[in-house]
N, C-alpha and C positions, 0 to 999 in steps of 0.2 A: 192541594187541603185534602181532603176523599181520597186522597191518592196513599195519603203519607197514615189514612187515619183507619180504610179498610183494605192494604194494598189488595190484598187474594185479592179482592171482586176484581180485581183490572189488570190482574192478567194479561189478561188476553190482549189489553191490550197496548201492553210490553210488548207479548212475543207476538204481534202484529206489522209490530213496527223494523223488526226483526232484515236481516238481508244475508236471501240466498234465493236460486234456482227457485226454490217453488216458492215464494213473497215475489216474485216479479213479473209471475205469468199474471194472464187477459182476470179479474176477479169472474167476469163469465167463462169464458174459462173453464173456470176452477167449479162455481157452482153445480150446473154444464157436468164435471165428471162426481159430483158428491154425488150429486143426485141418479147415475148412473153407478156408484157402487151405495146408494141407499136398492134402488132396485135389486141391484146381480143379490146384495146383502140379504137379501130377504128370502129371491129366491129362488137361486142359483142352491142343487143341490153338496160340490164343492166349496160355497163359500169361504168354508173356515180356510182355506189356503189365500185367503184377501190378506189375512193376519201378514203377512210376512211382506206385501205392499204399503201395507201401514211402518213396517219398520217402517222400510227403507227412505218411504217419506218420510214421519218421523226424520228419520237422519240426513235426509236432502235437507229441508227445511231448517236442519239443526236448530230443533226443539228440543227441553229437558223432557227425558223420554219419563221417566217416573212424575213428572208431575203431569202432565194430560193423559197420562192411562187415569193418574188415579183420577183424574177430573171425568174422565170417560167414564168412571164407575159410577158417576152420580145416578146411572136409572134405574140401577141392580134392586135396591129397596125398590122398587116398583113391583121389574118385573118377576122379581122374586115368590108374589104370591099368586101370579099368575103361574109362573112356573105349577109352586109348590101344589097349586089345586088338579095343574096337570100328572102329578106327577102320581098324589091321590090317585086316580082317574084312572089311574092304573099305563099311562104314555108316558113313561119317563124319561123315554130320549128326544123329543117335542117338550119335553119342558126341559134339557140341557139345550137341544141347540133354541127354542128362546128366550131360552141365558144369555147364549155366546153370542148369536145375533144382534139384542139387542146390546151389550160390549158394541161390538163393530162396527155400527149401527153410530151410537156418541162420540165412538171415534172419531167417525166423518167426522162428523159436522166438527169436532174438538177441534181437525185437523187442518176443516174450512176456517175456522173462525179465530187461530191461531197463525195462520199465515196472511191475513187479508185485513183490514183497518176495516173497521164496524161502515164509516161512512162509501169506503169501496166501496166495500158489498155493498150496504144497498140504494147505490148509485146501480148497477149494475144488477142488482134486480125487477130495480125499476127499469132500468132499460130492456132485460130480457121479459118484461111485461107483466110484471107480475104491479096490482094496484098499486098506486102514487099515496091514497092512504091508507094503505098500511104498510110504507113504507116509512111516513113520514108518528104514523104511530110508536111501530117500533124505534125509531131515531127517537122519540122523547121518551121515551120507558124511558132506556140506557145513557142514556142523558141525567138523567133527573134518579138515575139509582144513585148518580154519585150524593147526592144531594140530599135526600132522602137519607141514605147510609152512615152518611153520611152524621144526620143531625138523631142516628137513631144509636150511633158508638158513640155521639156526646152527651143522648140523656143516659147512658149508662154508666156511662161515668162517671158524671155526678152527682147519679142515683147514688153508687158502690163507695161514691168519696164522701153523702154522712151514715153511710150506714144500715144502708139498703136491706132490708134481704129477699136471697132469690128466690120467689111462690109464684103461683100460677097469679098466683091475684096481682102483686104487684104490674109480670110479665104482659095480664090483659091489660091493670089501667094505664099501661106505657107504651102498647101494642095503640090502647085508643087516640092517645092524647096524638103514638105520630097517625096516625090515621087522620085525624081531625085537623090538624096542621097540613098534609100533604094535600088535602082538602084546601085546603084555603090558601093552595100558592097555588094547585093547577085554576083559581076561579081565577085568581089576580091576571096574573099570566093569561088566563083568553081573554079578559078584558082589557090587559095588554099592547095584546096583537089584534083583536079587533080595531084599540086606539090605533093602530098602525098599519089598520087597512089590509088584516090577515084577510082573504080568502077563500082559508079553505086548501088552500099548495100550498108546502113551499120550491122556493125555486131555485 
């Protein structure tokens, strides 16, 4: 249901279940490779040449290049602020490097997520030593994004069907209702887990 309502959110889940040489690799190896590429991107002076490797991996994974590269650009509005300040201070080369390095780093993460199902990715992270509690939090967060996004979309559709206006006040009120219902849902889930003997660690 949530995928029909907000399909764009779950594009990575659909891509991660495709078949390709990159998808078939061990998730632990992909996590370690991603970390190595992130370090190289941030420290290697010639890291821009890694863009060719990113293109090769996209082709090998049979992923939609335009869609992946567009999603990696989500970091640019945030880094643009720091890049603009750096350029204003007179260090334009560093400002440019900040932009393309942040973008390339986001592209590595997108590649990892688009080539590995989330459940396998989190299990591999746990095997590599990531605290189990952190893994569980990430798993629950992703799992209930579907529920919350579906509810938000239904609220939006209902408001528009009733002739609601697109204003700050309406958006703020809708956000407050969504937060309250999400908090109540979290409490119900927590009580249900305790009733079933949950001890804080999933297996």
